[in-house]
GUPAZA-690816 format. One record per residue: residue number from 0; residue in one letter; y, z, x of N, C-alpha, C in turn. Coordinates in pm, whole numbers, plus 50000, padded with zeros to 5 digits. Each point is the difference from the previous one (the first is absolute). Layout:
BEGIN
{seq=NUM, type=a, n_y=Y, n_z=Z, n_x=X, ca_y=Y, ca_z=Z, ca_x=X, c_y=Y, c_z=Z, c_x=X}
...
//
This chain:
BEGIN
{seq=0, type=m, n_y=49883, n_z=50000, n_x=50084, ca_y=50117, ca_z=50000, ca_x=49916, c_y=50124, c_z=50000, c_x=50090}
{seq=1, type=y, n_y=50099, n_z=49920, n_x=49960, ca_y=50123, ca_z=49986, ca_x=50078, c_y=50119, c_z=50050, c_x=49918}
{seq=2, type=l, n_y=50101, n_z=50048, n_x=50072, ca_y=50124, ca_z=50040, ca_x=49934, c_y=50076, c_z=49874, c_x=49961}
{seq=3, type=e, n_y=50066, n_z=50003, n_x=49885, ca_y=50071, ca_z=49882, ca_x=49951, c_y=50145, c_z=50034, c_x=49969}
{seq=4, type=n, n_y=50084, n_z=49897, n_x=50000, ca_y=50141, ca_z=50010, ca_x=49960, c_y=50082, c_z=50096, c_x=50086}
{seq=5, type=l, n_y=49962, n_z=50017, n_x=50126, ca_y=50075, ca_z=50091, ca_x=50086, c_y=50135, c_z=49944, c_x=50040}
{seq=6, type=s, n_y=50010, n_z=49868, n_x=50004, ca_y=50125, ca_z=49939, ca_x=50045, c_y=50116, c_z=50038, c_x=49909}
{seq=7, type=r, n_y=49973, n_z=50028, n_x=49873, ca_y=50106, ca_z=50035, ca_x=49905, c_y=50073, c_z=50128, c_x=50039}
{seq=8, type=l, n_y=49939, n_z=50081, n_x=50086, ca_y=50061, ca_z=50126, ca_x=50042, c_y=50113, c_z=49980, c_x=50100}
{seq=9, type=f, n_y=50007, n_z=49881, n_x=50059, ca_y=50094, ca_z=49975, ca_x=50109, c_y=50101, c_z=49892, c_x=49960}
{seq=10, type=p, n_y=50119, n_z=50004, n_x=50058, ca_y=50101, ca_z=49900, ca_x=49966, c_y=49948, c_z=49858, c_x=50025}
{seq=11, type=s, n_y=50034, n_z=49910, n_x=49908, ca_y=49955, ca_z=49861, ca_x=50017, c_y=50059, c_z=49945, c_x=50129}
{seq=12, type=n, n_y=49927, n_z=49911, n_x=50061, ca_y=50035, ca_z=49937, ca_x=50129, c_y=49997, c_z=50096, c_x=50118}
{seq=13, type=s, n_y=49952, n_z=50123, n_x=49980, ca_y=49985, ca_z=50091, ca_x=50114, c_y=49864, c_z=49975, c_x=50065}
{seq=14, type=y, n_y=49987, n_z=50043, n_x=50124, ca_y=49872, ca_z=49984, ca_x=50070, c_y=49887, c_z=50068, c_x=49923}
{seq=15, type=l, n_y=50021, n_z=50123, n_x=49957, ca_y=49892, ca_z=50073, ca_x=49933, c_y=49966, c_z=49938, c_x=49865}
{seq=16, type=n, n_y=50097, n_z=49942, n_x=49932, ca_y=49972, ca_z=49930, ca_x=49874, c_y=49907, c_z=49882, c_x=50028}
{seq=17, type=r, n_y=50035, n_z=49919, n_x=50099, ca_y=49916, ca_z=49884, ca_x=50035, c_y=49864, c_z=50043, c_x=50053}
{seq=18, type=f, n_y=50000, n_z=50106, n_x=50082, ca_y=49875, ca_z=50048, ca_x=50059, c_y=49902, c_z=50040, c_x=49891}
{seq=19, type=f, n_y=50044, n_z=50086, n_x=49908, ca_y=49909, ca_z=50049, ca_x=49897, c_y=49967, c_z=49894, c_x=49896}
{seq=20, type=a, n_y=50083, n_z=49897, n_x=49989, ca_y=49968, ca_z=49889, ca_x=49910, c_y=49886, c_z=49915, c_x=50057}
{seq=21, type=e, n_y=49994, n_z=49991, n_x=50133, ca_y=49903, ca_z=49913, ca_x=50067, c_y=49869, c_z=50069, c_x=50035}
{seq=22, type=k, n_y=50003, n_z=50130, n_x=50021, ca_y=49882, ca_z=50072, ca_x=50050, c_y=49921, c_z=50064, c_x=49887}
{seq=23, type=q, n_y=49871, n_z=50004, n_x=50020, ca_y=49914, ca_z=50076, ca_x=49910, c_y=49966, c_z=50130, c_x=50070}
{seq=24, type=i, n_y=50049, n_z=50108, n_x=49946, ca_y=49977, ca_z=50132, ca_x=50059, c_y=49887, c_z=50067, c_x=49922}
{seq=25, type=p, n_y=49889, n_z=50030, n_x=50067, ca_y=49890, ca_z=50068, ca_x=49930, c_y=50042, c_z=50139, c_x=49954}
{seq=26, type=f, n_y=49961, n_z=50035, n_x=49879, ca_y=50027, ca_z=50133, ca_x=49947, c_y=49930, c_z=50104, c_x=50088}
{seq=27, type=a, n_y=50068, n_z=50110, n_x=50025, ca_y=49941, ca_z=50109, ca_x=50079, c_y=50057, c_z=50133, c_x=49952}
{seq=28, type=v, n_y=49921, n_z=50103, n_x=50018, ca_y=50043, ca_z=50137, ca_x=49968, c_y=49982, c_z=50083, c_x=50126}
{seq=29, type=f, n_y=50104, n_z=50076, n_x=50033, ca_y=49997, ca_z=50083, ca_x=50120, c_y=49996, c_z=50147, c_x=49959}
{seq=30, type=e, n_y=49914, n_z=50075, n_x=50064, ca_y=49995, ca_z=50144, ca_x=49979, c_y=50057, c_z=50066, c_x=50124}
{seq=31, type=k, n_y=50111, n_z=50071, n_x=49980, ca_y=50070, ca_z=50064, ca_x=50111, c_y=50014, c_z=50148, c_x=49971}
{seq=32, type=t, n_y=49971, n_z=50080, n_x=50100, ca_y=50015, ca_z=50145, ca_x=49987, c_y=50124, c_z=50042, c_x=50076}
{seq=33, type=d, n_y=50086, n_z=50076, n_x=49934, ca_y=50122, ca_z=50046, ca_x=50066, c_y=49974, c_z=50128, c_x=50079}
{seq=34, type=e, n_y=50105, n_z=50052, n_x=50064, ca_y=49986, ca_z=50117, ca_x=50086, c_y=49952, c_z=50124, c_x=49925}
{seq=35, type=a, n_y=50027, n_z=50005, n_x=49868, ca_y=49960, ca_z=50114, ca_x=49920, c_y=49858, c_z=49987, c_x=49946}
{seq=36, type=g, n_y=49934, n_z=49886, n_x=50033, ca_y=49864, ca_z=49979, ca_x=49954, c_y=49989, c_z=49933, c_x=49864}
{seq=37, type=n, n_y=50115, n_z=49959, n_x=49945, ca_y=49999, ca_z=49932, ca_x=49870, c_y=49958, c_z=49854, c_x=50017}
{seq=38, type=l, n_y=49913, n_z=49955, n_x=49913, ca_y=49954, ca_z=49861, ca_x=50004, c_y=50093, c_z=49914, c_x=49915}
{seq=39, type=h, n_y=50046, n_z=49890, n_x=50058, ca_y=50084, ca_z=49904, ca_x=49929, c_y=49923, c_z=49869, c_x=49993}
{seq=40, type=v, n_y=49984, n_z=49946, n_x=49882, ca_y=49933, ca_z=49872, ca_x=49979, c_y=50109, c_z=49899, c_x=49968}
{seq=41, type=i, n_y=50020, n_z=49904, n_x=50089, ca_y=50113, ca_z=49909, ca_x=49989, c_y=49950, c_z=49856, c_x=50006}
{seq=42, type=e, n_y=50031, n_z=49922, n_x=49898, ca_y=49962, ca_z=49858, ca_x=49998, c_y=50097, c_z=49920, c_x=50086}
{seq=43, type=n, n_y=49951, n_z=49892, n_x=50059, ca_y=50087, ca_z=49919, ca_x=50084, c_y=50115, c_z=49938, c_x=49920}
{seq=44, type=g, n_y=49980, n_z=49976, n_x=49872, ca_y=50109, ca_z=49950, ca_x=49916, c_y=50116, c_z=50097, c_x=49992}
{seq=45, type=v, n_y=49968, n_z=50129, n_x=49999, ca_y=50104, ca_z=50103, ca_x=49999, c_y=50076, c_z=49998, c_x=50132}
{seq=46, type=v, n_y=49928, n_z=49983, n_x=50110, ca_y=50065, ca_z=49991, ca_x=50131, c_y=50097, c_z=49883, c_x=50001}
{seq=47, type=i, n_y=49958, n_z=49885, n_x=49947, ca_y=50085, ca_z=49882, ca_x=49998, c_y=50121, c_z=50022, c_x=49908}
{seq=48, type=e, n_y=49980, n_z=50067, n_x=49888, ca_y=50113, ca_z=50033, ca_x=49912, c_y=50101, c_z=50088, c_x=50073}
{seq=49, type=l, n_y=49952, n_z=50093, n_x=50080, ca_y=50091, ca_z=50086, ca_x=50077, c_y=50068, c_z=49922, c_x=50112}
{seq=50, type=i, n_y=49931, n_z=49904, n_x=50059, ca_y=50064, ca_z=49913, ca_x=50100, c_y=50117, c_z=49928, c_x=49933}
{seq=51, type=a, n_y=49982, n_z=49955, n_x=49876, ca_y=50105, ca_z=49928, ca_x=49929, c_y=50123, c_z=50087, c_x=49977}
{seq=52, type=q, n_y=49985, n_z=50131, n_x=50005, ca_y=50114, ca_z=50090, ca_x=49980, c_y=50076, c_z=50028, c_x=50129}
{seq=53, type=t, n_y=49947, n_z=49955, n_x=50113, ca_y=50068, ca_z=50024, ca_x=50127, c_y=50117, c_z=49903, c_x=50016}
{seq=54, type=t, n_y=50090, n_z=50036, n_x=50089, ca_y=50117, ca_z=49917, ca_x=50029, c_y=50033, c_z=50005, c_x=50148}
{seq=55, type=g, n_y=50090, n_z=49914, n_x=50041, ca_y=50058, ca_z=50005, ca_x=50134, c_y=49899, c_z=49998, c_x=50112}
{seq=56, type=t, n_y=50020, n_z=50090, n_x=50095, ca_y=49917, ca_z=50006, ca_x=50121, c_y=49855, c_z=50028, c_x=49967}
{seq=57, type=e, n_y=49977, n_z=50089, n_x=49905, ca_y=49862, ca_z=50033, ca_x=49963, c_y=49927, c_z=49876, c_x=49949}
{seq=58, type=r, n_y=50065, n_z=49924, n_x=49912, ca_y=49939, ca_z=49876, ca_x=49947, c_y=49977, c_z=49901, c_x=50113}
{seq=59, type=a, n_y=50098, n_z=49985, n_x=50088, ca_y=49989, ca_z=49904, ca_x=50112, c_y=49883, c_z=50036, c_x=50090}
{seq=60, type=q, n_y=49981, n_z=50129, n_x=50028, ca_y=49889, ca_z=50043, ca_x=50085, c_y=49865, c_z=49970, c_x=49934}
{seq=61, type=i, n_y=49989, n_z=50030, n_x=49872, ca_y=49876, ca_z=49973, ca_x=49928, c_y=49972, c_z=49850, c_x=49997}
{seq=62, type=e, n_y=50103, n_z=49923, n_x=49972, ca_y=49987, ca_z=49854, ca_x=49996, c_y=49954, c_z=49945, c_x=50135}
{seq=63, type=n, n_y=50056, n_z=50053, n_x=50107, ca_y=49961, ca_z=49956, ca_x=50136, c_y=49854, c_z=50028, c_x=50027}
{seq=64, type=i, n_y=49954, n_z=50117, n_x=49962, ca_y=49859, ca_z=50036, ca_x=50021, c_y=49910, c_z=49908, c_x=49918}
{seq=65, type=i, n_y=50038, n_z=49974, n_x=49875, ca_y=49921, ca_z=49909, ca_x=49916, c_y=49995, c_z=49861, c_x=50062}
{seq=66, type=r, n_y=50112, n_z=49952, n_x=50053, ca_y=50002, ca_z=49869, ca_x=50068, c_y=49901, c_z=49997, c_x=50116}
{seq=67, type=k, n_y=50001, n_z=50105, n_x=50082, ca_y=49912, ca_z=50006, ca_x=50117, c_y=49854, c_z=50004, c_x=49958}
{seq=68, type=i, n_y=49968, n_z=50082, n_x=49901, ca_y=49862, ca_z=50009, ca_x=49952, c_y=49955, c_z=49864, c_x=49946}
{seq=69, type=d, n_y=50087, n_z=49936, n_x=49923, ca_y=49967, ca_z=49869, ca_x=49943, c_y=49982, c_z=49896, c_x=50110}
{seq=70, type=f, n_y=50087, n_z=50000, n_x=50100, ca_y=49991, ca_z=49903, ca_x=50109, c_y=49866, c_z=50012, c_x=50072}
{seq=71, type=h, n_y=49950, n_z=50122, n_x=50015, ca_y=49873, ca_z=50024, ca_x=50070, c_y=49881, c_z=50004, c_x=49904}
{seq=72, type=n, n_y=50023, n_z=49958, n_x=49875, ca_y=49895, ca_z=49999, ca_x=49898, c_y=49933, c_z=50137, c_x=49985}
{seq=73, type=g, n_y=50082, n_z=50104, n_x=50011, ca_y=49950, ca_z=50136, ca_x=49988, c_y=49981, c_z=50042, c_x=49855}
{seq=74, type=d, n_y=49945, n_z=50117, n_x=49982, ca_y=49974, ca_z=50055, ca_x=49868, c_y=50118, c_z=50085, c_x=49956}
{seq=75, type=l, n_y=50076, n_z=49949, n_x=49904, ca_y=50117, ca_z=50074, ca_x=49952, c_y=49964, c_z=50135, c_x=49940}
{seq=76, type=n, n_y=49880, n_z=50011, n_x=49945, ca_y=49963, ca_z=50127, ca_x=49940, c_y=49989, c_z=50113, c_x=50103}
{seq=77, type=h, n_y=49980, n_z=49967, n_x=50126, ca_y=50003, ca_z=50104, ca_x=50104, c_y=50141, c_z=50058, c_x=50010}
{seq=78, type=f, n_y=50100, n_z=49912, n_x=49996, ca_y=50139, ca_z=50044, ca_x=50005, c_y=50035, c_z=50076, c_x=49873}
{seq=79, type=f, n_y=49957, n_z=49950, n_x=49885, ca_y=50027, ca_z=50069, ca_x=49874, c_y=49934, c_z=50138, c_x=49997}
{seq=80, type=a, n_y=49882, n_z=50012, n_x=50061, ca_y=49933, ca_z=50131, ca_x=50008, c_y=50085, c_z=50096, c_x=50085}
{seq=81, type=h, n_y=50056, n_z=49948, n_x=50108, ca_y=50088, ca_z=50081, ca_x=50085, c_y=50121, c_z=50048, c_x=49920}
{seq=82, type=l, n_y=50061, n_z=49909, n_x=49924, ca_y=50115, ca_z=50037, ca_x=49918, c_y=49959, c_z=50099, c_x=49890}
{seq=83, type=a, n_y=49879, n_z=49985, n_x=49946, ca_y=49952, ca_z=50094, ca_x=49898, c_y=49992, c_z=50141, c_x=50057}
{seq=84, type=g, n_y=49963, n_z=50012, n_x=50126, ca_y=49998, ca_z=50132, ca_x=50064, c_y=50139, c_z=50061, c_x=50006}
{seq=85, type=a, n_y=50099, n_z=49917, n_x=50032, ca_y=50139, ca_z=50049, ca_x=50003, c_y=50047, c_z=50038, c_x=49860}
{seq=86, type=i, n_y=49959, n_z=49923, n_x=49901, ca_y=50036, ca_z=50031, ca_x=49861, c_y=49941, c_z=50135, c_x=49960}
{seq=87, type=a, n_y=49875, n_z=50022, n_x=50035, ca_y=49934, ca_z=50127, ca_x=49968, c_y=50071, c_z=50117, c_x=50067}
{seq=88, type=r, n_y=50035, n_z=49983, n_x=50127, ca_y=50071, ca_z=50108, ca_x=50072, c_y=50137, c_z=50025, c_x=49936}
{seq=89, type=n, n_y=50069, n_z=49893, n_x=49965, ca_y=50132, ca_z=50012, ca_x=49938, c_y=49989, c_z=50067, c_x=49864}
{seq=90, type=q, n_y=49900, n_z=49963, n_x=49923, ca_y=49979, ca_z=50059, ca_x=49867, c_y=49977, c_z=50151, c_x=50013}
{seq=91, type=n, n_y=49922, n_z=50039, n_x=50099, ca_y=49975, ca_z=50143, ca_x=50022, c_y=50128, c_z=50070, c_x=50040}
{seq=92, type=a, n_y=50079, n_z=49940, n_x=50086, ca_y=50126, ca_z=50061, ca_x=50043, c_y=50096, c_z=50015, c_x=49883}
{seq=93, type=m, n_y=50001, n_z=49904, n_x=49909, ca_y=50086, ca_z=50008, ca_x=49881, c_y=49956, c_z=50113, c_x=49910}
{seq=94, type=q, n_y=49869, n_z=50021, n_x=49988, ca_y=49949, ca_z=50108, ca_x=49916, c_y=50034, c_z=50137, c_x=50059}
{seq=95, type=i, n_y=49993, n_z=50009, n_x=50131, ca_y=50031, ca_z=50127, ca_x=50067, c_y=50148, c_z=50032, c_x=49986}
{seq=96, type=g, n_y=50084, n_z=49896, n_x=50006, ca_y=50144, ca_z=50021, ca_x=49993, c_y=50051, c_z=50038, c_x=49862}
{seq=97, type=h, n_y=49918, n_z=49985, n_x=49898, ca_y=50046, ca_z=50031, ca_x=49862, c_y=49952, c_z=50132, c_x=49955}
//
């Protein structure tokens, strides 16, 4: 199963819009445990939705990494799994702060 309609999350004529329009990204689910031992189950579609919310330097850095992975025919889900770990850590930090 592949994720569909991801390009709609990004501005038209942007690199990420074209990238996600052209690529078939296999669906994946990542299980990440944060520092407190909480398990976070995060779908790669959620990771991509959160990428779409980034701006400026953060977006440019993510875009650059995606370009490099694509150029080397790498597995984007490895990168998305890495980002899912950061999302899990951030989610835990937000819960602690409230």
